[in-house]
C-alpha positions as CSV (number, residue, x, y, z in Angstrom):
1,M,57.1,-8.9,-32.2
2,K,57.5,-11.3,-29.2
3,N,56.1,-8.7,-26.9
4,M,53.1,-8.2,-29.2
5,L,52.4,-11.9,-29.2
6,V,52.3,-11.8,-25.4
7,T,50.3,-8.6,-25.2
8,L,47.5,-9.6,-27.6
9,P,46.1,-12.7,-25.6
10,A,46.1,-10.4,-22.4
11,L,44.3,-7.8,-24.2
12,R,41.8,-10.1,-25.5
13,K,41.3,-11.4,-22.0
14,K,40.8,-7.9,-20.6
15,R,38.3,-7.3,-23.4
16,K,36.4,-10.5,-22.6
17,A,36.4,-9.6,-18.9
18,A,35.1,-6.1,-19.7
19,L,32.3,-7.5,-21.9
20,L,31.2,-10.0,-19.1
21,S,31.3,-7.2,-16.7
22,A,29.1,-5.0,-18.9
23,V,26.6,-7.8,-19.6
24,A,26.4,-8.5,-15.8
25,G,25.9,-4.8,-15.0
26,A,23.1,-4.7,-17.6
27,L,21.5,-7.7,-16.0
28,V,21.7,-6.1,-12.6
29,L,20.2,-2.9,-13.9
30,L,17.3,-4.8,-15.6
31,S,16.7,-6.7,-12.4
32,S,16.7,-3.4,-10.3
33,S,14.3,-1.8,-12.7
34,W,12.0,-4.7,-12.5
35,A,12.2,-4.6,-8.7
36,L,11.3,-1.0,-8.7
37,A,8.4,-1.6,-11.1
38,L,7.0,-4.2,-8.8
39,E,7.1,-1.8,-5.8
40,L,4.7,0.8,-7.4
41,P,1.4,1.2,-5.6
42,T,-1.8,-0.3,-7.3
43,M,-5.5,0.6,-7.7
44,T,-8.6,-1.2,-8.7
45,V,-12.2,0.0,-9.2
46,T,-15.6,-1.7,-9.5
47,I,-19.0,0.2,-10.0
48,G,-22.1,-2.0,-9.8
49,G,-20.2,-5.2,-10.1
50,E,-18.3,-3.9,-13.3
51,A,-14.5,-4.1,-12.9
52,I,-13.0,-1.0,-14.4
53,A,-9.4,-0.8,-15.3
54,V,-7.5,2.2,-13.8
55,T,-3.9,3.0,-14.9
56,P,-2.6,5.5,-12.3
57,N,0.8,7.3,-13.0
58,W,3.1,8.0,-10.1
59,N,5.6,10.7,-9.2
60,Y,8.4,9.5,-6.8
61,D,10.1,11.7,-4.3
62,A,13.3,10.0,-3.1
63,V,13.6,12.4,-0.2
64,K,10.2,11.6,1.3
65,D,10.2,8.0,-0.2
66,Q,6.7,8.9,-1.4
67,Y,4.8,8.0,-4.4
68,T,2.2,10.7,-5.3
69,L,-0.6,10.3,-7.9
70,A,0.5,12.3,-11.0
71,G,-3.1,13.4,-11.8
72,P,-6.7,12.4,-11.2
73,V,-7.9,9.1,-12.4
74,T,-11.6,8.6,-13.3
75,A,-13.2,5.1,-13.8
76,T,-16.6,5.3,-15.7
77,A,-19.2,2.6,-15.7
78,G,-21.4,1.6,-18.6
79,N,-24.4,3.4,-16.9
80,G,-22.5,6.6,-16.8
81,S,-21.7,6.4,-13.0
82,T,-18.2,7.5,-12.0
83,F,-15.6,7.1,-9.4
84,T,-12.6,9.7,-9.5
85,I,-9.4,9.5,-7.5
86,D,-8.5,13.2,-7.1
87,N,-5.4,12.7,-5.2
88,A,-3.4,9.8,-3.5
89,Y,0.0,9.0,-2.1
90,A,1.8,6.1,-0.5
91,I,4.8,6.0,1.6
92,P,6.0,2.4,1.7
93,D,7.1,2.5,5.4
94,P,3.9,2.9,5.5
95,V,1.0,5.4,4.9
96,L,-1.8,5.4,2.4
97,F,-3.8,8.5,1.7
98,F,-6.6,9.2,-1.0
99,S,-9.3,11.7,-1.7
100,A,-12.0,10.5,-4.1
101,N,-15.6,11.1,-5.2
102,A,-18.4,9.0,-6.7
103,T,-21.6,9.9,-8.7
104,N,-24.5,7.6,-9.2
105,Q,-26.2,8.3,-12.4
106,T,-28.8,5.5,-12.0
107,G,-32.2,5.6,-10.4
108,G,-31.5,3.3,-7.6
109,P,-28.6,2.3,-5.1
110,L,-25.3,1.4,-6.7
111,A,-22.3,-0.4,-5.1
112,Y,-18.7,0.8,-5.4
113,S,-15.3,-0.6,-4.3
114,F,-11.8,1.0,-4.5
115,A,-8.8,-0.9,-3.5
116,F,-5.3,0.8,-2.8
117,N,-2.3,-1.3,-2.2
118,T,1.4,-0.7,-1.7
119,P,4.3,-3.0,-1.0
120,L,5.8,-2.6,2.5
121,V,9.4,-1.6,2.2
122,P,10.8,-2.7,4.6
123,T,8.4,-5.4,5.6
124,L,6.7,-5.4,9.0
125,L,7.2,-7.9,11.8
126,G,5.8,-8.1,15.3
127,L,3.6,-5.5,17.0
128,V,2.4,-2.7,14.8
129,D,0.3,0.4,15.8
130,S,-2.5,1.3,13.3
131,H,-4.6,4.3,12.7
132,A,-7.3,5.2,10.3
133,E,-9.4,8.3,9.3
134,L,-12.3,8.6,6.8
135,G,-14.0,11.9,5.9
136,V,-17.4,11.7,4.1
137,T,-19.2,14.5,2.2
138,M,-22.7,13.8,0.9
139,T,-24.6,15.8,-1.8
140,D,-28.2,15.1,-2.5
141,G,-28.8,15.5,-6.2
142,L,-32.7,15.6,-6.4
143,D,-33.5,17.0,-2.7
144,D,-35.0,13.7,-1.8
145,G,-32.5,12.6,0.6
146,A,-29.3,10.8,0.1
147,T,-27.5,7.9,1.9
148,V,-24.1,6.2,1.7
149,Q,-23.5,3.0,3.6
150,P,-21.1,0.1,3.7
151,T,-21.9,-2.5,1.0
152,L,-21.8,-5.5,3.4
153,P,-24.4,-5.5,6.1
154,G,-22.7,-5.0,9.4
155,G,-19.5,-4.0,7.8
156,K,-17.5,-0.7,7.5
157,M,-16.9,1.6,4.3
158,L,-13.1,1.6,4.8
159,T,-11.3,-1.7,5.8
160,S,-7.6,-2.0,6.1
161,F,-5.3,-4.9,6.3
162,D,-1.9,-6.2,5.6
163,L,-0.8,-9.4,3.5
164,Y,1.6,-12.0,4.2
165,A,3.7,-13.2,1.2
166,T,1.3,-16.2,1.0
167,G,-1.7,-13.7,0.5
168,T,-3.2,-14.2,3.9
169,P,-4.7,-10.9,5.1
170,I,-4.1,-9.6,8.6
171,S,-6.7,-7.0,9.7
172,K,-5.3,-3.6,11.1
173,N,-8.4,-3.6,13.4
174,V,-9.2,-0.1,12.5
175,N,-12.1,-0.5,10.2
176,I,-14.4,2.5,10.0
177,G,-17.2,4.2,8.2
178,D,-20.9,3.7,9.1
179,L,-24.2,4.6,7.2
180,F,-24.6,8.3,6.7
181,S,-27.8,10.1,5.5
182,I,-28.8,13.6,4.7
183,V,-32.2,15.2,4.1
184,S,-31.1,17.6,1.4
185,G,-28.2,19.8,0.2
186,T,-24.6,18.9,1.2
187,A,-23.2,17.7,4.6
188,G,-20.3,15.7,6.0
189,T,-19.1,13.6,8.8
190,A,-15.9,11.9,9.9
191,F,-14.7,8.7,11.3
192,S,-11.4,7.5,13.0
193,A,-9.9,4.6,15.0
194,D,-6.6,3.5,16.6
195,N,-5.6,0.1,17.4
196,S,-2.8,-2.4,16.5
197,L,-2.0,-5.6,14.8
198,V,0.7,-8.5,15.0
199,C,2.5,-9.5,12.0
200,G,3.3,-13.1,13.0
201,Q,5.4,-13.3,9.8
202,A,6.7,-10.7,7.5
203,C,3.8,-8.4,6.3
204,V,4.7,-7.5,2.8
205,T,1.8,-5.5,1.4
206,M,-0.4,-2.7,2.9
207,S,-4.0,-2.5,1.7
208,A,-7.0,-0.2,2.1
209,L,-10.5,-1.1,0.6
210,L,-13.3,1.5,0.3
211,S,-16.5,-0.3,-0.3
212,F,-20.0,1.5,-0.2
213,T,-23.5,1.8,-1.7
214,L,-24.8,5.2,-2.8
215,T,-28.3,6.1,-3.6
216,G,-29.4,7.1,-7.0
217,Q,-28.8,10.6,-8.5
218,D,-26.6,11.5,-5.7
219,A,-22.8,12.1,-5.1
220,V,-20.3,11.5,-2.2
221,G,-16.7,12.5,-1.6
222,F,-14.1,10.7,0.6
223,S,-10.7,11.5,2.2
224,G,-9.1,8.6,3.8
225,K,-5.9,7.8,5.4
226,V,-4.3,4.7,7.0
227,V,-1.2,4.7,8.8
228,Q,0.8,2.0,10.7
229,T,4.0,2.2,12.8
230,P,6.2,-0.6,14.1
231,V,6.3,-0.8,17.9
232,P,9.9,-0.7,19.1
233,L,11.2,-3.2,21.6
234,P,11.3,-1.8,25.1
235,A,14.9,-1.0,26.2
236,A,14.9,-3.9,28.7
237,A,13.9,-6.3,26.0
238,L,16.9,-5.1,23.9
239,L,19.2,-5.3,26.8
240,F,18.0,-8.9,27.5
241,A,18.5,-9.8,23.7
242,S,22.0,-8.3,23.7
243,G,22.9,-10.3,26.8
244,L,21.7,-13.5,25.3
245,S,23.9,-12.8,22.4
246,G,26.8,-12.1,24.5
247,I,26.4,-15.4,26.5
248,A,26.0,-17.4,23.2
249,W,29.3,-15.8,21.8
250,L,31.2,-16.6,25.1
251,R,30.0,-20.2,25.0
252,R,31.0,-20.5,21.4
253,K,34.4,-19.0,22.2
254,K,34.7,-21.4,25.3
255,E,33.8,-24.5,23.2
256,G,36.4,-23.4,20.5
257,L,39.1,-23.2,23.2
258,T,38.1,-26.6,24.6
259,V,38.4,-28.2,21.1
260,R,42.0,-26.9,20.8
């Protein structure tokens, strides 16, 4: 009986510890799930100044670390005009790709915008190489000519930038996409650019914004890609940094010996 009295409190302690461990584990799991939810790419669409909610579903490939759009997403304005994202993927370290098309069902020019964002995992710091591509295919609906152009005068159709944690945007310096017109039928063109940017502090979000105006009763298709790659430090710089670390370590060791 004495052994039982000794064992029961110990058993209660073990059960209590197990319960606390299970609760802690559940909290960690919940936190991890929430963090994963925050890392999903996001999309927003406006047509003629009308903000239209889009809810993309994503498939995640852990091997490629890639989010791929599960299926086409269409935003339809009150005037019947549409913007459809046919395909898209995001690699958080980091690439943005999309193919989309727009139709203007009105009798005059109509402005569209499509924003595509993904968290940068890991974040970027320092010098970063950047690259952008944009393919454009125009279709003239009434055989009276068709034009697509940047919404902002003097701007570009595809702009790309990173964001600091404060929300401050940093241009990738690869904005592309000028006015394109056709007389009739269907025709296409393409734009590309290479440059670089400097993340003076951690860049946490990668963004691409497609903003254009399309003539009435016409259609346009886009395929776009934005890529950025951190520039590794030269070997000499790494060696110099390593040497500084070694000197600092020896100095601390020497100071420690002096104190003794």
